[in-house]
C-alpha positions as CSV (number, residue, x, y, z in Angstrom):
1,X,-0.1,0.1,0.1
2,X,1.6,3.0,-1.0
3,X,0.9,6.9,0.1
4,X,-1.1,7.5,-3.3
5,X,-3.3,4.5,-2.6
6,X,-4.0,5.8,1.1
7,X,-4.8,9.4,-0.4
8,X,-7.1,8.0,-2.9
9,X,-9.1,6.1,-0.5
10,X,-9.4,8.9,1.8
11,X,-10.8,10.9,-1.2
12,X,-13.3,8.3,-1.4
13,X,-14.3,8.8,2.1
14,X,-14.3,12.8,2.1
15,X,-16.7,12.4,-1.1
16,X,-19.0,10.1,1.0
17,X,-18.4,7.2,-1.7
18,X,-18.8,4.7,1.1
19,X,-19.6,1.7,-1.2
20,X,-16.6,2.3,-3.5
21,X,-14.4,2.6,-0.5
22,X,-16.0,-0.5,0.8
23,X,-14.7,-2.5,-1.9
24,X,-11.1,-1.5,-1.3
25,X,-11.3,-2.7,2.2
26,X,-9.5,-6.1,1.7
27,X,-6.4,-3.9,-0.2
28,X,-6.6,-1.6,2.7
29,X,-6.6,-4.2,5.5
30,X,-3.9,-6.6,3.5
31,X,-1.8,-3.3,3.2
32,X,-2.0,-2.2,6.9
33,X,-1.2,-5.6,7.9
34,X,1.7,-6.1,5.9
35,X,3.0,-2.5,6.2
36,X,2.9,-2.1,10.1
37,X,6.2,-3.6,10.8
38,X,8.0,-2.0,7.6
39,X,9.6,1.1,9.9
40,X,7.7,4.3,11.0
41,X,6.8,4.8,7.5
42,X,4.8,1.9,6.9
43,X,3.4,2.0,10.6
44,X,2.2,5.5,10.0
45,X,0.3,4.4,6.3
46,X,-1.1,1.1,8.5
47,X,-2.5,3.6,10.9
48,X,-4.0,5.9,8.2
49,X,-5.4,2.7,6.7
50,X,-7.1,1.5,9.9
51,X,-8.2,4.9,10.7
52,X,-10.1,5.1,7.8
53,X,-11.4,1.5,7.9
54,X,-12.7,2.5,11.7
55,X,-14.1,5.7,10.3
56,X,-16.1,3.6,7.7
57,X,-17.4,1.4,10.2
58,X,-18.7,4.2,12.4
59,X,-20.6,5.6,9.2
60,X,-22.3,2.0,9.0
61,X,-22.9,2.0,12.5
62,X,-20.8,-0.9,13.3
63,X,-19.4,0.2,16.7
64,X,-17.5,-2.8,17.5
65,X,-15.4,-3.3,14.3
66,X,-14.8,0.6,14.7
67,X,-13.2,0.1,17.7
68,X,-11.4,-3.1,16.9
69,X,-9.9,-1.1,14.1
70,X,-9.2,2.0,16.1
71,X,-7.1,0.0,18.3
72,X,-5.2,-1.2,15.6
73,X,-4.7,2.2,14.4
74,X,-3.5,3.2,17.8
75,X,-1.0,0.4,18.1
76,X,0.4,1.3,14.9
77,X,0.6,5.1,15.4
78,X,2.6,4.2,19.1
79,X,4.9,2.1,16.6
80,X,5.3,5.2,14.3
81,X,5.7,7.9,17.1
82,X,4.1,10.7,15.0
83,X,2.0,12.9,17.1
84,X,-0.3,13.8,14.2
85,X,-0.5,10.1,13.4
86,X,-1.3,9.3,17.2
87,X,-4.0,12.3,17.3
88,X,-5.7,10.6,14.0
89,X,-5.8,7.2,15.8
90,X,-7.1,8.8,19.1
91,X,-9.9,10.6,17.3
92,X,-10.9,7.1,15.6
93,X,-10.8,5.6,19.0
94,X,-12.9,8.4,20.8
95,X,-16.0,7.5,18.8
96,X,-16.6,3.8,19.4
97,X,-15.6,4.4,23.2
98,X,-18.2,7.5,23.5
99,X,-20.8,5.2,21.6
100,X,-20.3,2.4,24.1
101,X,-20.4,4.9,27.2
102,X,-16.8,5.2,27.8
103,X,-16.8,8.6,27.9
104,X,-13.8,9.3,30.3
105,X,-11.5,7.1,28.4
106,X,-12.4,8.7,25.1
107,X,-11.7,12.4,26.7
108,X,-8.7,10.7,28.2
109,X,-7.4,9.8,25.0
110,X,-8.4,12.9,23.0
111,X,-6.6,15.1,25.8
112,X,-3.3,13.0,25.8
113,X,-3.2,13.4,21.8
114,X,-3.8,17.3,22.4
115,X,-1.0,17.6,24.8
116,X,1.5,15.9,22.3
117,X,0.4,18.1,19.3
118,X,0.7,21.3,21.4
119,X,4.3,20.5,23.2
120,X,6.3,22.3,20.8
121,X,6.7,25.8,21.3
122,X,5.7,26.4,17.5
123,X,3.5,23.3,16.3
124,X,3.4,22.7,12.4
125,X,0.6,23.5,10.1
126,X,-0.4,19.6,10.6
127,X,-0.2,19.6,14.2
128,X,-2.2,22.8,14.6
129,X,-4.9,21.2,12.4
130,X,-5.2,18.1,14.2
131,X,-5.0,19.7,17.6
132,X,-8.2,21.8,16.6
133,X,-9.9,18.7,15.4
134,X,-9.0,16.7,18.4
135,X,-10.6,19.6,20.7
136,X,-13.6,19.6,18.6
137,X,-14.0,15.6,19.0
138,X,-13.5,16.4,22.8
139,X,-16.0,19.1,23.0
140,X,-18.7,16.9,21.0
141,X,-17.7,13.9,23.4
142,X,-18.1,15.9,26.5
143,X,-21.5,17.6,25.2
144,X,-22.8,14.0,24.7
145,X,-22.3,13.2,28.3
146,X,-23.9,16.6,29.2
147,X,-20.6,17.9,30.7
148,X,-21.5,21.4,29.4
149,X,-18.5,23.3,30.7
150,X,-16.0,20.9,29.5
151,X,-17.7,21.0,26.4
152,X,-17.6,24.6,25.9
153,X,-13.9,24.9,27.2
154,X,-13.0,22.4,24.5
155,X,-14.9,24.4,21.6
156,X,-13.4,27.7,22.6
157,X,-9.7,26.1,22.7
158,X,-10.9,24.9,19.0
159,X,-11.6,28.5,17.9
160,X,-8.4,29.6,19.3
161,X,-6.4,27.0,17.4
162,X,-8.5,27.8,14.3
163,X,-7.4,31.5,14.5
164,X,-3.8,30.4,15.2
165,X,-3.7,28.0,12.0
166,X,-5.7,30.6,9.7
167,X,-2.5,33.0,10.3
168,X,-0.2,30.3,9.1
169,X,0.9,30.0,5.4
170,X,-0.5,26.8,3.7
171,X,2.5,24.5,3.2
172,X,1.3,22.6,0.2
173,X,0.4,19.5,2.0
174,X,-3.0,18.1,2.8
175,X,-5.2,20.9,3.3
176,X,-6.3,21.4,7.0
177,X,-9.6,20.2,8.0
178,X,-9.8,23.0,10.6
179,X,-11.4,26.2,10.2
180,X,-13.7,28.6,11.5
181,X,-16.7,26.7,9.5
182,X,-15.4,23.6,10.7
183,X,-16.1,24.9,14.5
184,X,-19.3,26.4,13.7
185,X,-20.3,22.9,12.5
186,X,-19.4,21.1,15.7
187,X,-21.1,23.7,17.5
188,X,-24.4,22.8,16.3
189,X,-24.0,19.4,17.5
190,X,-22.3,20.3,20.7
191,X,-25.2,22.9,21.6
192,X,-27.9,20.6,20.5
193,X,-26.4,17.9,22.8
194,X,-26.5,20.3,25.6
195,X,-30.2,21.0,25.3
196,X,-29.3,24.7,23.9
197,X,-31.3,24.5,20.7
198,X,-31.6,28.2,20.3
199,X,-27.7,28.6,20.1
200,X,-27.3,25.5,17.9
201,X,-29.8,27.2,15.5
202,X,-28.1,30.4,15.6
203,X,-24.7,28.7,14.5
204,X,-26.3,26.9,12.0
205,X,-27.8,30.3,10.3
206,X,-24.2,31.6,10.3
207,X,-22.8,28.5,8.4
208,X,-21.8,28.4,4.7
209,X,-21.6,25.0,3.8
210,X,-19.5,25.8,0.7
211,X,-16.8,26.7,3.1
212,X,-16.5,23.3,4.6
213,X,-13.7,21.0,3.1
214,X,-15.7,17.8,2.4
215,X,-19.4,16.7,1.1
């Protein structure tokens, strides 16, 4: 499995082409299994593949397989050691944990990932991007568990991270997922879960879907 193969699979996921992506699952899983031991780069690709397969399982409401694949992604990410890869695996792992009522574990996983990403005095564009997305995932997770103050704190932190990211020049790599619009999108779900529907609707009225990175 090459970087190009993984990028093509991610593009299918971003476009919502889940049936087409599903037909690639044997290739992705085989590539991950054979690549995980091929040094840090191979472990990073394996983690990326298992994250993607876990995300697809979530879309298909298959929570148990999603958790299993996220666990494999986390193990591969630890072999890789890259904080961006670790954070992607943490985000994947948090969803099945949240869906099975293990919110404290999900939040601890996300907090650890965020701490790793922000440890440097000047995080990279990729690290800021993932830090903000981790903060949004943590905010949503806290909101579903009705931890209102924690949810708002994480959402506010994501807003600040998005502002920092917006001041950094695009480096030509993968386009960031984090943006002010992404934060607004998450605020809709966060406030809905907190029972503050008026605020959720106010955020929805401000959102321009064309500003979002995926369909």
